[in-house]
C-alpha positions in Angstrom: 95.1 153.3 107.0 96.3 152.4 103.7 99.4 151.2 104.7 98.8 149.4 107.1 96.4 147.7 105.3 98.6 146.7 102.6 101.5 145.8 105.0 99.1 143.1 106.7 98.2 142.3 103.0 101.3 141.6 102.1 102.6 139.8 105.1 99.5 137.1 104.9 100.3 136.4 101.1 103.7 135.6 102.2 102.9 133.5 106.0 100.5 131.9 102.8 102.9 131.4 100.0 105.0 129.6 102.7 102.3 127.3 103.9 102.5 127.1 100.6 105.6 125.1 99.6 106.0 123.7 103.2 105.5 120.1 101.7 108.5 121.1 99.0 110.8 120.9 101.7 111.4 117.4 101.3 109.8 116.2 104.5 106.9 113.6 104.9 105.1 114.6 108.1 103.8 110.8 109.6 101.7 110.0 111.9 100.6 105.4 112.9 97.8 105.1 111.2 98.2 107.3 107.9 97.7 106.8 104.7 100.5 106.5 101.7 102.0 105.4 98.4 104.8 103.5 98.7 108.0 102.2 96.7 107.4 98.3 95.8 110.4 97.1 95.2 111.7 96.2 98.6 114.5 96.7 101.5 117.0 97.0 98.7 115.5 99.5 96.1 117.4 102.9 96.7 114.6 105.2 95.9 112.7 104.6 98.8 109.5 106.5 97.5 107.1 107.9 98.7 103.6 109.8 98.2 100.4 110.8 98.9 99.2 110.3 95.5 99.1 106.7 93.5 101.7 106.0 91.1 104.9 104.9 90.1 108.1 105.3 92.0 111.4 107.4 90.6 112.6 103.6 89.3 109.7 103.7 87.4 107.9 100.2 88.9 104.1 101.0 90.7 103.8 102.4 93.7 101.7 100.4 96.7 99.4 101.5 99.2 100.8 101.4 102.9 100.3 101.9 106.7 102.4 103.9 109.0 103.0 101.0 111.5 105.6 103.2 113.9 107.5 106.5 113.8 110.6 106.2 115.3 112.9 109.5 114.6 113.0 110.4 110.6 111.8 107.1 109.4 108.7 105.2 109.2 107.5 101.9 108.9 105.5 101.3 107.1 103.3 97.8 106.4 101.8 97.2 102.5 98.9 93.9 102.4 101.1 91.8 99.9 104.3 92.5 102.5 105.2 89.9 104.4 106.8 92.7 107.2 107.1 95.9 107.7 109.8 98.3 105.7 111.8 101.1 107.0 111.7 104.6 104.6 112.7 108.1 105.7 110.8 110.6 105.8 113.1 112.9 105.0 113.9 112.6 101.5 117.0 114.1 98.9 114.5 115.0 96.2 110.9 116.5 96.4 108.3 116.9 93.6 108.6 120.3 92.1 104.9 121.0 90.9 104.0 123.8 93.5 102.0 124.1 95.8 98.7 123.2 93.8 99.6 119.4 93.5 99.1 117.7 96.0 101.0 114.9 96.1 104.1 115.1 98.5 106.0 113.1 97.0 109.4 111.8 98.3 112.4 110.5 97.5 115.8 109.4 98.0 117.3 108.6 94.0 115.5 111.9 91.1 113.3 111.0 88.7 109.5 111.4 87.9 107.0 111.9 90.9 103.5 110.5 90.2 102.0 113.6 88.7 104.4 113.6 86.7 106.9 116.3 87.4 110.3 116.0 88.4 111.7 115.8 90.9 114.4 118.1 92.4 116.8 118.3 94.8 115.7 119.3 98.5 118.7 122.5 99.5 
C-alpha cells in the first residue's frame, strides 16, 4: 500500500514538472485575440521576440503590446496600436527564457540575449 502511494506521488511529481516546463520548449501556443508583447523594431529585425511579460526584446529595445489577429501554422500575425499593418512572428523560437517554471514570461526569440525578466535566453534543443 505504501509503495503504491509512493509510486503515485512520484508519477504526480513528474507530471507536474513536465507541465511546469511546457512553456520552456520554445513554442508559444497562441490563438486569435490573445495579447503578447512583441519586438517593435519592424519586419527587418531578426529577433522576432515575443513574451507574456512587458520589457525589452533580445535586441535591447522595448517591446509593445500586440494582439494576435491570425494564426497560420507556426506563424501569428500581430497588430499593435502604432503599426500600420500586421507583422508576422514565428510561434517557435530558437531561444527561450531559462528562468524555470516559476517565471511567467514565456519568452521566445530567434536571437540570444536577455528575456524581459532579466534571465539569459537559452538555445532550444
